[in-house]
C-alpha positions in Angstrom: 0.0 -0.6 0.0 1.1 3.1 -0.8 2.4 6.0 2.1 1.8 9.5 1.8 5.5 11.0 1.9 7.1 14.6 2.5 10.4 15.5 0.7 11.2 18.9 2.2 14.0 20.4 -0.3 12.1 18.0 -2.7 13.1 20.4 -5.9 16.6 20.1 -5.8 19.1 17.5 -7.0 18.8 14.8 -4.8 15.2 15.4 -3.6 13.8 15.2 -7.0 15.7 11.7 -7.9 13.8 10.4 -4.2 10.6 11.8 -5.8 10.6 9.6 -9.2 11.8 6.4 -7.4 9.0 6.7 -4.9 6.6 7.4 -7.8 7.6 4.5 -9.3 6.8 2.2 -6.2 3.3 3.7 -5.9 3.4 6.6 -3.3 2.2 9.7 -3.0 4.5 12.6 -2.9 4.6 16.2 -1.6 7.6 18.4 -2.3 8.0 21.2 0.3 11.0 24.3 -1.0 11.8 27.2 -0.8 13.2 27.6 -4.5 16.2 29.6 -3.7 17.6 31.7 -6.6 21.0 30.4 -6.1 19.7 26.9 -6.9 16.3 27.2 -8.8 16.7 30.3 -11.1 13.3 29.8 -13.1 11.0 28.3 -10.3 9.7 25.1 -10.3 12.1 22.7 -12.2 11.1 21.1 -15.3 12.2 17.8 -14.4 9.8 17.5 -11.1 7.3 14.5 -12.2 3.9 15.6 -12.6 2.3 13.7 -10.2 3.7 15.6 -7.1 2.3 18.0 -5.1 4.4 20.9 -5.0 4.2 23.4 -1.7 6.4 26.6 -2.1 7.5 27.6 1.6 10.7 28.1 3.6 11.6 25.7 6.6 11.8 29.1 8.9 8.6 29.6 8.4 6.9 27.4 10.9 3.4 27.7 9.9 4.1 26.4 6.2 6.2 23.8 7.9 3.2 22.5 9.8 0.9 22.6 6.6 3.5 20.8 4.6 3.7 17.9 7.3 -0.1 17.6 7.6 -1.6 13.9 7.0 1.7 12.7 5.9 3.0 9.0 6.8 6.9 9.5 6.5 9.2 12.5 5.7 12.4 12.7 4.0 14.0 16.3 5.7 16.6 17.4 2.5 15.9 20.8 3.1 19.1 22.8 4.0 21.3 25.7 2.7 24.7 23.9 1.2 28.1 25.4 0.8 31.1 25.0 3.7 32.8 28.3 2.4 29.5 30.5 1.8 28.3 29.1 5.5 31.8 30.8 6.9 30.0 34.5 5.8 26.4 34.0 5.7 26.5 32.5 9.4 22.7 33.7 10.5 21.0 32.4 6.7 23.2 28.9 6.9 22.0 28.6 11.2 18.5 30.0 10.9 18.1 27.4 7.3 19.4 24.6 8.8 19.2 24.3 12.7 15.9 26.4 13.4 14.5 24.8 10.1 14.9 21.3 11.5 13.8 22.6 15.0 10.6 23.8 13.4 10.3 20.7 11.8 10.2 19.1 15.1 8.0 21.2 16.2 5.7 21.1 13.8 5.3 17.1 14.3 4.6 17.7 18.0 2.1 20.9 17.7 0.1 19.3 14.7 0.0 15.9 16.7 1.1 13.7 13.5 1.5 10.0 13.6 4.5 10.1 11.7 5.9 6.7 10.7 9.3 7.7 10.2 11.8 10.4 9.7 15.1 10.4 7.6 17.5 12.6 7.8 20.5 13.9 5.3 23.3 14.7 7.5 26.7 15.1 5.7 30.3 13.8 6.4 31.5 17.3 6.7 30.1 16.9 10.5 33.7 14.4 11.0 35.6 17.0 9.7 38.9 15.6 9.2 38.5 12.0 8.3 40.0 8.6 10.2 44.2 8.3 9.9 46.5 5.9 10.7 50.2 6.5 12.2 52.9 4.2 11.6 54.3 4.4 15.3 51.1 5.6 17.1 48.3 3.7 15.2 44.4 5.0 14.7 44.7 8.8 15.5 42.2 11.2 15.2 44.2 14.9 14.2 42.6 18.3 14.8 42.7 20.4 11.8 45.2 21.8 10.3 46.9 25.0 11.9 47.0 28.5 10.0 50.3 28.3 10.2 50.7 24.9 8.3 48.4 25.9 5.5 50.6 29.2 5.0 53.5 26.9 4.5 51.6 24.9 2.3 52.2 21.8 4.3 49.2 20.1 3.3 49.3 16.6 4.6 47.9 15.6 8.2 50.8 14.9 10.7 50.1 12.7 13.8 49.2 15.1 17.2 51.9 12.5 19.0 54.8 12.0 16.9 54.1 15.1 14.2 54.8 11.7 11.5 52.8 12.1 7.9 50.2 10.5 8.5 48.0 7.8 5.8 44.4 8.5 5.4 41.8 5.7 6.3 38.6 4.8 5.5 36.2 7.0 8.1 33.4 5.0 10.3 31.0 6.1 12.3 32.7 6.1 15.3 34.8 8.9 14.5 34.9 12.0 16.9 32.7 14.7 15.0 34.8 17.7 14.6 33.1 20.6 12.7 35.3 22.7 10.9 32.6 24.9 8.9 29.4 26.7 9.8 27.5 24.3 7.5 28.9 21.0 9.2 27.7 22.4 12.7 24.1 23.5 11.4 24.5 19.9 9.6 25.4 18.2 13.1 22.4 20.4 14.6 20.2 18.3 12.3 21.2 15.1 13.2 21.4 15.3 16.6 18.7 17.3 17.1 16.1 14.8 15.2 17.8 11.2 16.2 17.1 13.0 19.5 13.2 13.7 19.0 13.5 9.9 18.4 14.7 8.7 21.0 12.3 11.0 23.3 9.0 10.5 21.3 9.3 7.0 20.0 9.8 8.0 16.5 12.4 6.3 14.0 14.6 8.3 12.8 17.5 7.8 10.5 20.7 10.0 10.1 22.1 9.6 6.8 25.7 10.9 6.6 25.8 11.4 2.9 29.4 11.7 1.1 30.3 13.8 -2.1 27.3 13.2 -4.2 27.1 13.8 -7.6 25.0 13.4 -10.7 22.0 14.9 -12.9 20.3 17.9 -11.6 23.0 18.9 -9.4 22.9 23.0 -9.8 25.5 23.3 -11.9 25.5 27.5 -11.7 25.6 27.2 -7.6 29.4 27.9 -7.0 28.9 26.3 -3.6 27.7 23.1 -4.5 29.2 19.8 -5.3 32.9 20.0 -6.8 32.0 17.8 -10.2 29.4 20.0 -10.4 31.9 23.1 -10.0 34.5 21.6 -12.4 31.9 20.8 -15.1 30.4 24.0 -15.2 34.4 25.3 -15.7 34.9 22.3 -18.5 31.7 23.5 -20.0 33.0 27.2 -20.2 36.4 26.3 -22.0 38.0 27.2 -18.6 40.3 25.2 -16.1 38.9 23.7 -13.2 40.4 25.4 -10.2 41.8 23.1 -7.4 42.8 23.8 -4.0 46.2 22.7 -2.1 47.9 20.7 -4.6 44.7 18.6 -5.6 45.8 15.1 -3.9 43.0 15.2 -1.0 40.8 12.2 -1.2 36.9 12.0 -0.8 34.5 9.6 -1.3 32.1 10.2 -5.0 28.6 8.4 -4.4 26.1 8.7 -7.4 23.0 9.9 -7.0 21.2 7.0 -7.6 22.8 4.9 -4.9 21.9 7.6 -2.3 18.7 7.2 -3.4 18.6 3.7 -2.9 19.8 4.1 0.7 16.9 6.3 1.6 14.4 3.8 0.1 16.2 1.1 2.2 16.3 3.0 5.2 12.5 3.8 4.7 11.5 0.2 4.5 13.7 -1.5 6.9 13.8 -1.1 10.8 16.8 -1.9 11.6 18.7 1.2 11.0 16.5 3.1 13.2 17.9 5.3 15.7 21.4 5.4 13.9 23.4 7.8 11.8 25.1 5.6 8.9 27.7 6.8 6.3 26.5 6.7 2.9 28.9 6.5 0.2 30.6 4.5 -2.3 33.6 2.8 -0.2 36.4 4.0 -2.7 38.5 6.9 -2.3 39.3 9.4 -5.0 41.5 12.3 -5.4 40.3 15.6 -6.3 42.8 15.3 -9.1 41.5 12.0 -10.5 37.9 13.9 -10.8 38.9 16.4 -12.8 40.8 14.5 -15.1 38.1 11.8 -15.7 35.4 15.1 -16.1 37.6 16.5 -18.4 38.5 13.2 -20.6 34.9 12.3 -20.9 34.0 15.9 -21.8 36.5 15.9 -24.2 37.8 19.0 -23.0 41.5 18.7 -23.0 41.8 21.4 -20.5 44.1 21.0 -17.3 43.1 21.5 -14.1 44.1 25.0 -13.0 46.3 24.0 -9.5 46.2 26.9 -7.3 48.4 26.2 -4.5 45.9 28.0 -2.3 43.4 26.8 0.8 39.8 27.7 2.1 39.3 28.1 5.4 36.9 24.8 6.4 38.7 22.7 4.2 39.9 19.3 5.2 42.7 17.4 3.3 41.0 13.5 3.3 37.6 11.9 3.9 36.2 9.1 2.8 33.6 6.6 4.1 33.5 3.1 5.4 29.9 1.8 4.7 30.3 -1.4 6.4 27.4 -0.3 8.8 25.1 0.9 5.7 25.9 -2.6 4.2 25.3 -4.7 7.6 22.4 -2.8 8.8 20.4 -1.6 5.4 21.9 -4.1 3.0 22.9 -1.1 1.2 25.1 -2.0 -2.2 26.3 0.7 -3.8 26.1 -0.2 -7.5 28.5 2.7 -9.0 31.7 3.3 -9.2 32.9 7.0 -10.3 34.5 6.0 -13.4 31.2 4.2 -14.4 28.8 6.7 -13.0 29.9 10.0 -14.9 29.1 8.8 -18.1 25.2 9.2 -17.4 26.3 12.8 -16.1 28.3 13.8 -19.0 25.8 13.2 -21.4 23.2 15.1 -19.1 26.0 17.8 -18.8 26.6 18.1 -23.0 22.5 19.5 -22.6 23.0 22.3 -20.0 24.0 25.5 -20.2 26.0 25.9 -17.0 26.8 29.7 -15.7 30.6 29.8 -14.5 30.5 31.3 -11.1 33.7 29.8 -10.0 35.8 32.8 -9.7 32.8 34.5 -7.7 32.9 32.1 -5.7 36.9 32.9 -5.1 36.2 36.4 -4.5 33.7 36.0 -2.3 35.7 34.1 -0.1 39.0 36.2 -0.6 36.6 39.5 0.5 36.4 37.5 4.2 39.5 36.3 4.2 38.6 33.0 3.8 41.0 31.8 1.0 44.9 32.4 0.7 
């Protein structure tokens, strides 16, 4: 039997793909979105399916959120202001949209006395800060962020906090202590902790999915604070070099939007993950340089990346996912390696008109002293 499902932020990249999947499975879908101009320049995007109910509203408006949650069985909370760099100088906006927005959602659930079956929340790998590391002498360590002096000296790699040896990055699991290095990360940590606490208090099944770097079709190509794959693609489509900070050897975990949708459907259907925060990634690290190279090759661009040697406040060195918990608890099995997943992405990219605003982003960060 189909369920009535709300997706906050559902007009966006991940939410719209999830809406497609839910409709195919016979569910009724309501999308609540504020259509922020930085992402949605022309109102409701054309890719949204005809069979969804559309409600325009902001998570900071408690009355609007109350109307959105009415009569729902399941809620996917995706609505958030996204962007590490931008969050460092739009602090009030990010904390209002993300932290207060999540608080309004929970308040609306209480005020409306909604008998919700499940709440699934989009968390983020950003809440880890740096990933996990191993020292050849001291074993597994969770080092603090790099100092300003280290970054100014362009000593990019992480050092052991005990013996100062260069550390080896290893897969990050959910036991790694959280260490927010940006306002965005802090706001996502707030979302995760508030919703899980609410679930424990009121007996509501809540699952927080810690997404790593998502890529795929429908990502906002003209938003300079979106995912790095989209930013690189916008540069390449405009015949410009992708701009890479530090030395381009940072490692990340790029996960296909289709695998993220799979994880959300599993979290909705299965009870084993209730009350948990789970990593959702591909399980395969890749360097930022390799991301730029593969996109360049697939787009036939022949434009080398511009390795700036600069750094940004809030950036981390390495973080990639250990997804063994999601495999065990949800039965999650990612199907797309980056080399395979970008084939679909590139086919879509060729049909897009991407406005490159990366230089604008760098200028804005520099104006606040957030890059050097």
